[in-house]
Z-matrix of the N, CA and C atoms (Angstrom, degrees):
N
C 1 1.446
C 2 1.510 1 108.84
N 3 1.326 2 116.01 1 125.96
C 4 1.458 3 120.58 2 179.87
C 5 1.520 4 110.51 3 -81.43
N 6 1.313 5 114.82 4 142.23
C 7 1.463 6 117.93 5 175.76
C 8 1.520 7 109.02 6 -80.29
N 9 1.291 8 115.13 7 147.08
C 10 1.454 9 120.06 8 179.16
C 11 1.512 10 109.45 9 -100.48
N 12 1.314 11 115.73 10 142.45
C 13 1.453 12 120.11 11 173.86
C 14 1.524 13 107.76 12 -85.53
N 15 1.293 14 115.73 13 111.25
C 16 1.450 15 120.05 14 179.27
C 17 1.511 16 109.42 15 -82.62
N 18 1.290 17 115.72 16 136.44
C 19 1.462 18 120.36 17 177.39
C 20 1.513 19 108.39 18 -116.92
N 21 1.281 20 114.94 19 127.23
C 22 1.459 21 120.93 20 179.09
C 23 1.521 22 107.37 21 -107.28
N 24 1.311 23 115.05 22 113.56
C 25 1.450 24 119.07 23 -175.03
C 26 1.520 25 113.40 24 -95.50
N 27 1.338 26 117.20 25 -13.64
C 28 1.455 27 118.27 26 -179.33
C 29 1.521 28 110.07 27 -73.59
N 30 1.337 29 116.71 28 138.39
C 31 1.464 30 119.69 29 -179.87
C 32 1.527 31 111.10 30 -72.95
N 33 1.303 32 115.92 31 155.48
C 34 1.458 33 121.39 32 172.81
C 35 1.522 34 106.81 33 -76.16
N 36 1.303 35 116.66 34 129.76
C 37 1.458 36 121.11 35 -178.11
C 38 1.520 37 110.13 36 -93.38
N 39 1.311 38 115.72 37 138.57
C 40 1.457 39 119.79 38 173.36
C 41 1.533 40 107.30 39 -92.91
N 42 1.303 41 116.03 40 165.10
C 43 1.459 42 118.91 41 178.71
C 44 1.524 43 109.52 42 -66.05
N 45 1.325 44 116.59 43 144.88
C 46 1.463 45 120.82 44 -174.09
C 47 1.523 46 112.65 45 -75.75
N 48 1.329 47 117.02 46 161.78
C 49 1.464 48 119.71 47 171.94
C 50 1.524 49 109.20 48 -57.24
N 51 1.310 50 115.80 49 140.89
C 52 1.458 51 121.22 50 -179.26
C 53 1.511 52 114.16 51 97.02
N 54 1.345 53 117.45 52 -13.31
C 55 1.475 54 119.69 53 -177.88
C 56 1.516 55 112.07 54 -61.87
N 57 1.325 56 116.64 55 -27.94
C 58 1.465 57 120.20 56 -177.74
C 59 1.528 58 112.20 57 -67.25
N 60 1.321 59 117.86 58 -13.57
C 61 1.467 60 121.44 59 176.42
C 62 1.528 61 111.79 60 -73.14
N 63 1.309 62 116.94 61 -18.97
C 64 1.470 63 120.80 62 -177.78
C 65 1.524 64 110.25 63 -68.40
N 66 1.315 65 115.45 64 134.79
C 67 1.460 66 120.62 65 176.32
C 68 1.521 67 108.28 66 -87.05
N 69 1.335 68 113.94 67 62.21
C 70 1.454 69 123.15 68 -175.93
C 71 1.518 70 108.34 69 -139.73
N 72 1.319 71 116.10 70 154.91
C 73 1.459 72 119.92 71 174.05
C 74 1.528 73 108.90 72 -69.70
N 75 1.321 74 116.96 73 162.10
C 76 1.459 75 120.52 74 177.64
C 77 1.529 76 110.62 75 -59.56
N 78 1.339 77 117.28 76 -39.93
C 79 1.466 78 121.12 77 177.27
C 80 1.526 79 111.13 78 -56.85
N 81 1.331 80 115.98 79 -44.91
C 82 1.460 81 120.63 80 -179.04
C 83 1.530 82 111.02 81 -66.42
N 84 1.307 83 117.59 82 -38.71
C 85 1.471 84 120.95 83 178.69
C 86 1.525 85 111.00 84 -62.95
N 87 1.321 86 115.44 85 -46.05
C 88 1.472 87 119.93 86 179.46
C 89 1.523 88 111.00 87 -63.58
N 90 1.323 89 116.49 88 -41.49
C 91 1.456 90 120.80 89 179.87
C 92 1.527 91 111.38 90 -66.14
N 93 1.326 92 117.45 91 -41.32
C 94 1.464 93 120.76 92 177.86
C 95 1.528 94 110.03 93 -59.36
N 96 1.321 95 116.77 94 -46.98
C 97 1.467 96 120.26 95 178.77
C 98 1.530 97 110.22 96 -59.55
N 99 1.330 98 116.43 97 -47.20
C 100 1.463 99 120.70 98 -176.90
C 101 1.527 100 111.94 99 -63.32
N 102 1.326 101 117.50 100 -40.87
C 103 1.461 102 120.19 101 -179.99
C 104 1.526 103 111.60 102 -65.73
N 105 1.322 104 117.12 103 -45.71
C 106 1.467 105 119.44 104 179.32
C 107 1.523 106 109.76 105 -64.35
N 108 1.318 107 116.65 106 -42.43
C 109 1.466 108 120.60 107 178.61
C 110 1.530 109 110.83 108 -60.38
N 111 1.330 110 116.76 109 -43.55
C 112 1.469 111 121.35 110 -177.99
C 113 1.527 112 112.57 111 -72.78
N 114 1.331 113 118.09 112 -39.08
C 115 1.466 114 121.46 113 -177.62
C 116 1.526 115 112.69 114 -74.03
N 117 1.331 116 117.57 115 -23.86
C 118 1.463 117 122.87 116 178.00
C 119 1.526 118 113.47 117 52.31
N 120 1.334 119 118.73 118 53.98
C 121 1.464 120 119.29 119 -178.26
C 122 1.528 121 112.37 120 -67.59
N 123 1.323 122 115.24 121 141.59
C 124 1.468 123 120.63 122 171.73
C 125 1.525 124 109.97 123 -81.50
N 126 1.336 125 115.78 124 -32.61
C 127 1.455 126 121.45 125 179.74
C 128 1.530 127 107.90 126 -137.16
N 129 1.330 128 115.75 127 123.91
C 130 1.462 129 121.20 128 -179.32
C 131 1.521 130 109.91 129 -124.14
N 132 1.327 131 115.19 130 150.23
C 133 1.455 132 122.68 131 -178.28
C 134 1.522 133 108.56 132 -133.08
N 135 1.321 134 115.38 133 140.80
C 136 1.465 135 121.37 134 174.43
C 137 1.515 136 108.27 135 -125.41
N 138 1.324 137 116.14 136 133.16
C 139 1.467 138 121.66 137 173.53
C 140 1.517 139 106.59 138 -109.89
N 141 1.332 140 116.01 139 113.14
C 142 1.460 141 121.73 140 -178.59
C 143 1.513 142 111.65 141 103.45
N 144 1.291 143 117.11 142 90.23
C 145 1.465 144 123.39 143 -175.23
C 146 1.528 145 112.35 144 -88.24
N 147 1.336 146 117.03 145 -41.41
C 148 1.468 147 124.11 146 -176.63
C 149 1.522 148 110.50 147 51.51
N 150 1.333 149 118.10 148 -113.61
C 151 1.466 150 122.01 149 -177.93
C 152 1.522 151 113.00 150 -95.79
N 153 1.325 152 117.18 151 -1.76
C 154 1.458 153 120.79 152 172.99
C 155 1.511 154 116.91 153 90.07
N 156 1.320 155 118.56 154 7.66
C 157 1.464 156 119.93 155 -178.64
C 158 1.517 157 113.44 156 -64.14
N 159 1.333 158 116.70 157 -47.84
C 160 1.467 159 118.68 158 179.12
C 161 1.522 160 110.60 159 -67.99
N 162 1.318 161 117.74 160 -32.44
C 163 1.471 162 120.67 161 176.64
C 164 1.525 163 110.78 162 -63.63
N 165 1.335 164 117.41 163 -39.53
C 166 1.471 165 120.68 164 176.28
C 167 1.525 166 110.56 165 -59.39
N 168 1.329 167 116.16 166 -40.86
C 169 1.460 168 121.70 167 -178.86
C 170 1.528 169 111.10 168 -67.46
N 171 1.339 170 116.92 169 -47.76
C 172 1.464 171 121.01 170 -178.95
C 173 1.526 172 110.72 171 -63.37
N 174 1.329 173 116.61 172 -46.33
C 175 1.469 174 120.62 173 -179.50
C 176 1.523 175 111.22 174 -62.24
N 177 1.319 176 117.37 175 -40.04
C 178 1.471 177 120.49 176 -179.46
C 179 1.530 178 111.23 177 -67.57
N 180 1.333 179 117.38 178 -40.44
C 181 1.468 180 120.11 179 179.03
C 182 1.523 181 110.45 180 -64.11
N 183 1.325 182 117.02 181 -41.22
C 184 1.463 183 120.46 182 178.38
C 185 1.530 184 110.42 183 -67.23
N 186 1.309 185 115.84 184 -41.11
C 187 1.473 186 120.11 185 179.94
C 188 1.530 187 110.97 186 -64.95
N 189 1.329 188 117.35 187 -37.46
C 190 1.471 189 121.18 188 178.25
C 191 1.523 190 111.15 189 -61.00
N 192 1.308 191 116.63 190 -32.19
C 193 1.466 192 122.01 191 178.14
C 194 1.520 193 112.35 192 -85.45
N 195 1.347 194 115.93 193 -13.79
C 196 1.457 195 120.04 194 -177.63
C 197 1.515 196 112.38 195 70.95
N 198 1.334 197 116.10 196 31.10
C 199 1.459 198 120.74 197 -173.99
C 200 1.512 199 112.21 198 -126.92
N 201 1.304 200 115.35 199 147.70
C 202 1.444 201 124.20 200 157.23
C 203 1.503 202 120.66 201 72.91
N 204 1.336 203 112.29 202 178.10
C 205 1.454 204 124.07 203 177.07
C 206 1.522 205 108.35 204 -127.80
N 207 1.321 206 114.80 205 156.61
C 208 1.454 207 121.87 206 -172.29
C 209 1.523 208 109.29 207 -141.11
N 210 1.341 209 116.71 208 128.27
C 211 1.461 210 122.21 209 177.04
C 212 1.522 211 108.71 210 -120.94
N 213 1.325 212 115.23 211 135.64
C 214 1.452 213 121.55 212 176.31
C 215 1.529 214 108.53 213 -116.73
N 216 1.332 215 115.76 214 139.12
C 217 1.463 216 122.16 215 -179.59
C 218 1.526 217 109.15 216 -112.31
N 219 1.330 218 115.98 217 132.39
C 220 1.462 219 120.77 218 174.63
C 221 1.533 220 108.15 219 -160.38
N 222 1.341 221 117.99 220 143.99
C 223 1.462 222 118.90 221 179.52
C 224 1.530 223 113.45 222 -71.02
N 225 1.325 224 117.92 223 -25.02
C 226 1.470 225 121.07 224 -179.16
C 227 1.526 226 109.76 225 -146.61
N 228 1.337 227 117.87 226 69.24
C 229 1.473 228 120.01 227 -176.30
C 230 1.527 229 112.80 228 -70.07
N 231 1.317 230 115.03 229 144.42
C 232 1.463 231 123.14 230 174.47
C 233 1.527 232 105.57 231 -111.99
N 234 1.324 233 116.47 232 90.32
C 235 1.461 234 121.53 233 -171.41
C 236 1.527 235 110.39 234 -78.10
N 237 1.338 236 116.74 235 118.61
C 238 1.464 237 120.04 236 179.25
C 239 1.525 238 111.05 237 -75.55
N 240 1.329 239 117.00 238 158.49
C 241 1.466 240 119.74 239 -179.06
C 242 1.529 241 113.49 240 -58.80
N 243 1.329 242 117.29 241 -28.72
C 244 1.468 243 120.73 242 -179.99
C 245 1.532 244 112.24 243 -62.20
N 246 1.337 245 116.21 244 -24.25
C 247 1.462 246 119.98 245 -177.43
C 248 1.527 247 114.03 246 -107.40
N 249 1.312 248 117.06 247 -14.61
C 250 1.466 249 120.87 248 -172.70
C 251 1.524 250 113.15 249 -53.04
N 252 1.316 251 117.03 250 -36.58
C 253 1.466 252 120.36 251 -179.08
C 254 1.525 253 112.32 252 -124.15
N 255 1.312 254 116.24 253 23.10
C 256 1.465 255 119.38 254 -178.48
C 257 1.528 256 109.43 255 -66.97
N 258 1.332 257 117.89 256 132.19
C 259 1.470 258 120.21 257 -174.46
C 260 1.534 259 115.02 258 -68.41
N 261 1.316 260 118.90 259 -18.69
C 262 1.464 261 120.77 260 -177.53
C 263 1.522 262 113.35 261 -105.53
N 264 1.322 263 117.72 262 -4.89
C 265 1.462 264 122.01 263 -171.14
C 266 1.527 265 112.61 264 -109.74
N 267 1.337 266 114.21 265 138.07
C 268 1.460 267 121.43 266 173.45
C 269 1.526 268 107.23 267 -138.86
N 270 1.310 269 116.65 268 138.29
C 271 1.457 270 120.51 269 178.61
C 272 1.520 271 109.33 270 -111.17
N 273 1.324 272 115.73 271 135.56
C 274 1.450 273 122.13 272 179.30
C 275 1.521 274 108.06 273 -115.42
N 276 1.321 275 115.22 274 118.90
C 277 1.458 276 120.01 275 177.87
C 278 1.521 277 107.88 276 -79.89
N 279 1.310 278 116.12 277 113.91
C 280 1.455 279 120.37 278 -178.51
C 281 1.510 280 110.12 279 177.15
N 282 1.317 281 115.22 280 175.45
C 283 1.465 282 121.28 281 -179.05
C 284 1.519 283 109.68 282 -109.25
N 285 1.316 284 114.01 283 142.93
C 286 1.458 285 118.91 284 172.91
C 287 1.529 286 106.90 285 -91.30
N 288 1.286 287 118.58 286 152.63
C 289 1.459 288 127.79 287 5.90
C 290 1.531 289 114.21 288 -85.41
N 291 1.337 290 117.93 289 -6.79
C 292 1.463 291 120.48 290 -174.41
C 293 1.521 292 113.35 291 -59.06
N 294 1.330 293 118.06 292 -35.61
C 295 1.466 294 121.38 293 -175.89
C 296 1.529 295 113.29 294 -82.12
N 297 1.322 296 118.39 295 -9.39
C 298 1.471 297 121.03 296 -176.75
C 299 1.538 298 112.47 297 -59.77
N 300 1.343 299 119.96 298 -48.15
C 301 1.476 300 118.39 299 178.69
C 302 1.530 301 112.62 300 -62.53
N 303 1.322 302 117.15 301 -34.93
C 304 1.467 303 120.95 302 178.06
C 305 1.527 304 110.95 303 -66.06
N 306 1.321 305 115.94 304 -39.45
C 307 1.469 306 120.09 305 178.24
C 308 1.523 307 110.48 306 -65.40
N 309 1.329 308 116.64 307 -42.53
C 310 1.472 309 120.15 308 178.46
C 311 1.522 310 110.53 309 -62.72
N 312 1.319 311 116.33 310 -39.94
C 313 1.466 312 120.40 311 178.07
C 314 1.523 313 110.13 312 -63.52
N 315 1.327 314 117.05 313 -41.69
C 316 1.465 315 121.04 314 178.21
C 317 1.525 316 111.78 315 -62.83
N 318 1.334 317 116.33 316 -31.86
C 319 1.466 318 120.93 317 178.39
C 320 1.528 319 111.81 318 -76.38
N 321 1.310 320 117.38 319 -19.52
C 322 1.455 321 121.06 320 175.94
C 323 1.515 322 115.89 321 82.20
N 324 1.325 323 116.98 322 21.81
C 325 1.466 324 119.03 323 178.92
C 326 1.511 325 111.31 324 167.40
N 327 1.310 326 115.26 325 -171.36
C 328 1.462 327 119.16 326 -178.81
C 329 1.529 328 110.52 327 -70.59
N 330 1.313 329 114.72 328 153.49
C 331 1.460 330 123.23 329 -177.26
C 332 1.529 331 109.09 330 -90.13
N 333 1.330 332 116.08 331 134.65
C 334 1.470 333 121.27 332 179.09
C 335 1.529 334 112.80 333 -94.27
N 336 1.343 335 115.94 334 -24.87
C 337 1.462 336 120.86 335 -176.52
C 338 1.520 337 108.31 336 -148.06
N 339 1.341 338 116.18 337 131.11
C 340 1.459 339 120.73 338 176.68
C 341 1.527 340 109.30 339 -129.80
N 342 1.319 341 115.33 340 130.48
C 343 1.462 342 122.31 341 176.73
C 344 1.525 343 107.22 342 -107.67
N 345 1.331 344 116.66 343 116.52
C 346 1.467 345 121.30 344 -178.90
C 347 1.521 346 109.38 345 -105.95
N 348 1.330 347 114.61 346 115.80
C 349 1.466 348 122.25 347 177.92
C 350 1.530 349 108.22 348 -147.37
N 351 1.330 350 114.88 349 47.42
C 352 1.460 351 120.51 350 -177.79
C 353 1.515 352 111.41 351 -94.26
N 354 1.321 353 114.85 352 -138.20
C 355 1.451 354 121.07 353 178.14
C 356 1.528 355 109.26 354 -61.54
N 357 1.318 356 117.19 355 133.05
C 358 1.457 357 122.09 356 -170.87
C 359 1.527 358 114.53 357 -97.09
N 360 1.340 359 118.07 358 30.58
C 361 1.465 360 117.09 359 173.69
C 362 1.523 361 109.31 360 -100.66
N 363 1.310 362 115.76 361 155.94
C 364 1.471 363 121.62 362 -172.69
C 365 1.520 364 112.68 363 -55.23
N 366 1.321 365 117.09 364 -48.82
C 367 1.465 366 120.06 365 -177.38
C 368 1.523 367 111.86 366 -62.90
N 369 1.331 368 116.80 367 -38.48
C 370 1.468 369 120.06 368 -179.21
C 371 1.526 370 111.33 369 -69.80
N 372 1.322 371 117.41 370 -41.84
C 373 1.468 372 120.87 371 177.63
C 374 1.532 373 109.70 372 -60.93
N 375 1.312 374 116.33 373 -43.89
C 376 1.464 375 120.85 374 177.74
C 377 1.536 376 110.34 375 -62.36
N 378 1.329 377 117.63 376 -48.78
C 379 1.471 378 121.52 377 -178.36
C 380 1.528 379 111.51 378 -62.50
N 381 1.332 380 117.45 379 -40.97
C 382 1.468 381 120.44 380 176.89
C 383 1.522 382 110.62 381 -61.86
N 384 1.316 383 116.33 382 -42.70
C 385 1.470 384 121.70 383 -179.67
C 386 1.522 385 111.12 384 -62.08
N 387 1.324 386 116.44 385 -45.78
C 388 1.461 387 121.05 386 179.74
C 389 1.526 388 110.43 387 -62.70
N 390 1.333 389 116.78 388 -43.42
C 391 1.469 390 120.43 389 179.77
C 392 1.520 391 111.11 390 -61.70
N 393 1.315 392 116.89 391 -38.54
C 394 1.465 393 121.01 392 -179.08
C 395 1.529 394 111.11 393 -67.50
N 396 1.328 395 118.36 394 -34.49
C 397 1.467 396 120.14 395 -177.68
C 398 1.533 397 112.13 396 -58.79
N 399 1.324 398 116.30 397 -32.04
C 400 1.465 399 120.25 398 -178.25
C 401 1.525 400 112.65 399 -68.56
N 402 1.327 401 117.26 400 -21.36
C 403 1.468 402 119.65 401 -177.81
C 404 1.529 403 112.82 402 -120.97
N 405 1.332 404 117.63 403 5.85
C 406 1.463 405 121.29 404 -178.26
C 407 1.528 406 110.30 405 -85.24
N 408 1.315 407 116.45 406 137.19
C 409 1.463 408 120.57 407 -179.88
C 410 1.530 409 110.61 408 -66.40
N 411 1.310 410 115.49 409 167.20
C 412 1.466 411 120.81 410 -177.89
C 413 1.523 412 112.37 411 -68.72
N 414 1.322 413 117.45 412 -12.33
C 415 1.472 414 122.03 413 176.29
C 416 1.527 415 110.11 414 -124.27
N 417 1.343 416 115.98 415 30.58
C 418 1.461 417 121.17 416 -175.65
C 419 1.515 418 113.88 417 -85.61
N 420 1.330 419 114.23 418 162.57
C 421 1.467 420 122.66 419 179.90
C 422 1.517 421 110.22 420 -124.33
N 423 1.325 422 115.55 421 147.97
C 424 1.458 423 122.83 422 169.66
C 425 1.525 424 106.65 423 -120.87
N 426 1.332 425 116.09 424 129.07
C 427 1.457 426 122.03 425 176.62
C 428 1.524 427 107.97 426 -118.45
N 429 1.332 428 116.14 427 126.20
C 430 1.462 429 121.71 428 -179.67
C 431 1.512 430 110.09 429 -105.43
N 432 1.327 431 116.44 430 139.07
C 433 1.461 432 120.12 431 171.25
C 434 1.533 433 108.89 432 -99.00
N 435 1.315 434 115.73 433 154.31
C 436 1.464 435 124.23 434 -178.34
C 437 1.522 436 112.20 435 62.12
N 438 1.319 437 115.47 436 39.69
C 439 1.466 438 120.51 437 -178.33
C 440 1.526 439 113.05 438 -70.67
N 441 1.322 440 118.16 439 -12.51
C 442 1.465 441 120.04 440 174.25
C 443 1.526 442 112.12 441 -81.04
N 444 1.322 443 117.18 442 -18.16
C 445 1.466 444 120.89 443 179.90
C 446 1.530 445 107.90 444 -67.56
N 447 1.335 446 118.73 445 122.60
C 448 1.462 447 120.98 446 -171.43
C 449 1.533 448 116.06 447 -50.21
N 450 1.348 449 120.70 448 -45.76
C 451 1.474 450 118.01 449 178.88
C 452 1.535 451 113.04 450 -63.92
N 453 1.323 452 117.59 451 -34.86
C 454 1.470 453 120.41 452 176.78
C 455 1.525 454 109.46 453 -67.12
N 456 1.322 455 116.59 454 -45.76
C 457 1.474 456 120.85 455 178.98
C 458 1.528 457 111.14 456 -59.06
N 459 1.334 458 117.33 457 -40.84
C 460 1.475 459 120.58 458 179.00
C 461 1.531 460 111.11 459 -66.90
N 462 1.330 461 117.51 460 -39.46
C 463 1.453 462 120.83 461 177.92
C 464 1.515 463 112.18 462 -62.86
N 465 1.329 464 116.65 463 -40.80
C 466 1.470 465 121.81 464 177.52
C 467 1.529 466 110.04 465 -66.09
N 468 1.334 467 117.09 466 -45.21
C 469 1.470 468 121.06 467 -179.57
C 470 1.528 469 110.87 468 -61.33
N 471 1.309 470 116.77 469 -42.00
C 472 1.466 471 121.26 470 178.17
C 473 1.528 472 111.02 471 -62.31
N 474 1.319 473 115.87 472 -43.18
C 475 1.462 474 120.74 473 178.41
C 476 1.529 475 110.82 474 -62.15
N 477 1.330 476 116.85 475 -47.30
C 478 1.472 477 120.67 476 -179.08
C 479 1.527 478 112.11 477 -62.63
N 480 1.318 479 116.60 478 -33.93
C 481 1.461 480 120.71 479 179.69
C 482 1.531 481 111.17 480 -65.02
N 483 1.326 482 116.39 481 -33.71
C 484 1.464 483 121.08 482 -176.00
C 485 1.530 484 114.10 483 -96.39
N 486 1.320 485 117.38 484 -18.60
C 487 1.473 486 121.05 485 -177.38
C 488 1.524 487 109.18 486 -120.64
N 489 1.318 488 115.29 487 90.17
C 490 1.463 489 121.09 488 -173.58
C 491 1.522 490 114.01 489 -78.12
N 492 1.332 491 117.89 490 -5.02
C 493 1.472 492 119.51 491 179.47
C 494 1.528 493 112.04 492 -84.22
N 495 1.335 494 117.28 493 8.97
C 496 1.457 495 121.44 494 177.87
C 497 1.516 496 110.68 495 -110.55
N 498 1.320 497 115.81 496 139.64
C 499 1.460 498 122.22 497 172.78
C 500 1.518 499 108.09 498 -97.87
N 501 1.311 500 116.19 499 144.44
C 502 1.461 501 121.45 500 179.18
C 503 1.520 502 109.16 501 -98.78
N 504 1.319 503 116.14 502 113.12
C 505 1.456 504 121.48 503 177.73
C 506 1.511 505 113.07 504 -82.44
N 507 1.332 506 116.60 505 -4.88
C 508 1.457 507 121.29 506 177.86
C 509 1.516 508 113.52 507 84.21
N 510 1.314 509 114.24 508 -178.40
C 511 1.459 510 121.13 509 178.63
C 512 1.519 511 108.19 510 -87.84
N 513 1.326 512 115.35 511 123.54
C 514 1.457 513 121.27 512 -171.42
C 515 1.516 514 114.27 513 -98.57
N 516 1.309 515 118.16 514 -13.79
C 517 1.461 516 120.87 515 179.67
C 518 1.518 517 108.69 516 -121.43
N 519 1.304 518 115.61 517 146.39
C 520 1.458 519 119.92 518 -178.26
C 521 1.518 520 111.99 519 -68.40
N 522 1.304 521 113.86 520 164.79
C 523 1.460 522 122.49 521 178.94
C 524 1.519 523 110.64 522 -50.83
N 525 1.324 524 116.34 523 132.42
C 526 1.454 525 121.29 524 -173.47
C 527 1.510 526 116.25 525 -88.42
N 528 1.299 527 119.45 526 -32.12
C 529 1.449 528 119.95 527 -178.93
C 530 1.513 529 112.10 528 147.87
N 531 1.322 530 114.39 529 -172.16
C 532 1.460 531 122.06 530 -179.06
C 533 1.522 532 109.57 531 -115.97
N 534 1.311 533 115.52 532 144.17
C 535 1.455 534 122.32 533 168.96
C 536 1.514 535 105.97 534 -136.15
N 537 1.311 536 116.44 535 118.83
C 538 1.466 537 121.44 536 -177.63
C 539 1.526 538 111.60 537 52.78
N 540 1.327 539 116.70 538 39.07
C 541 1.457 540 121.71 539 177.41
C 542 1.516 541 114.79 540 79.84
N 543 1.326 542 118.66 541 1.56
C 544 1.465 543 122.59 542 -179.51
C 545 1.525 544 110.09 543 -100.69
N 546 1.334 545 116.61 544 145.90
C 547 1.460 546 122.55 545 175.65
C 548 1.523 547 109.35 546 -81.81
N 549 1.322 548 116.38 547 131.38
C 550 1.459 549 122.19 548 175.67
C 551 1.524 550 109.01 549 -129.11
N 552 1.311 551 115.84 550 -178.52
C 553 1.455 552 121.22 551 178.35
C 554 1.512 553 111.84 552 86.55
N 555 1.314 554 114.72 553 176.47
C 556 1.454 555 121.52 554 -179.73
C 557 1.514 556 111.93 555 98.25
N 558 1.316 557 116.45 556 136.86
C 559 1.460 558 123.50 557 174.00
C 560 1.523 559 107.27 558 -117.47
N 561 1.323 560 116.60 559 122.24
C 562 1.466 561 120.53 560 -179.10
C 563 1.515 562 109.42 561 -116.20
N 564 1.312 563 115.41 562 132.37
C 565 1.455 564 122.44 563 -173.96
C 566 1.521 565 111.91 564 -109.81
N 567 1.329 566 115.52 565 127.81
C 568 1.456 567 121.68 566 171.29
C 569 1.529 568 107.18 567 -118.88
N 570 1.329 569 116.16 568 147.61
C 571 1.453 570 119.21 569 178.40
C 572 1.506 571 111.43 570 -138.99
N 573 1.309 572 114.32 571 145.90
C 574 1.459 573 119.16 572 174.04
C 575 1.522 574 110.36 573 -77.49
N 576 1.300 575 115.17 574 -9.86
C 577 1.455 576 120.65 575 178.28
C 578 1.523 577 108.06 576 -93.16
N 579 1.305 578 116.68 577 157.60
C 580 1.455 579 120.45 578 176.86
C 581 1.526 580 108.10 579 -77.20
N 582 1.327 581 116.94 580 108.70
C 583 1.461 582 120.56 581 -176.69
C 584 1.523 583 112.76 582 -85.49
N 585 1.330 584 116.38 583 -4.29
C 586 1.461 585 120.53 584 178.42
C 587 1.517 586 107.57 585 -118.02
N 588 1.360 587 118.25 586 118.21
C 589 1.480 588 119.71 587 -178.25
C 590 1.521 589 112.17 588 -66.92
């Protein structure tokens, strides 16, 4: 059997303007872009906008694929100029988990990808996760930021214990660092699809 020379014609994408606003390590930013680019969501949701850095990354990855719409939820978003007129991005001023069904309705269907980086207490992470399940597609993914932070990790563990239709893809980014003696960083992936063959 002869080997084939594969040719990859797509250009390597750099991170978009505005990515530096994300309170994430460079590794996490690159991984977020790569996951959204690879998953090709038609409808994406973000809980926790803050300064919009991760939203810039998600919107750019979707735009590079020429696919989908993206809604971000935050009670007080600071929308950067890079996103103000982005054709795939919409920001919803509101609090999760209450605003999650409204965001899904605005997207016009089930969500294929959700990035959760909102309030970092256990109960809120759990409540956000539960709210997302009601609008997540049968092959949808949830990606959490700061999964090394103990309250976030506990919220995810509690959710997984009660929702057995999710597979745990594990933590995909290395430990991010300390803030006031607390562990932060880490991207943890859950999927409604079976991620283990």
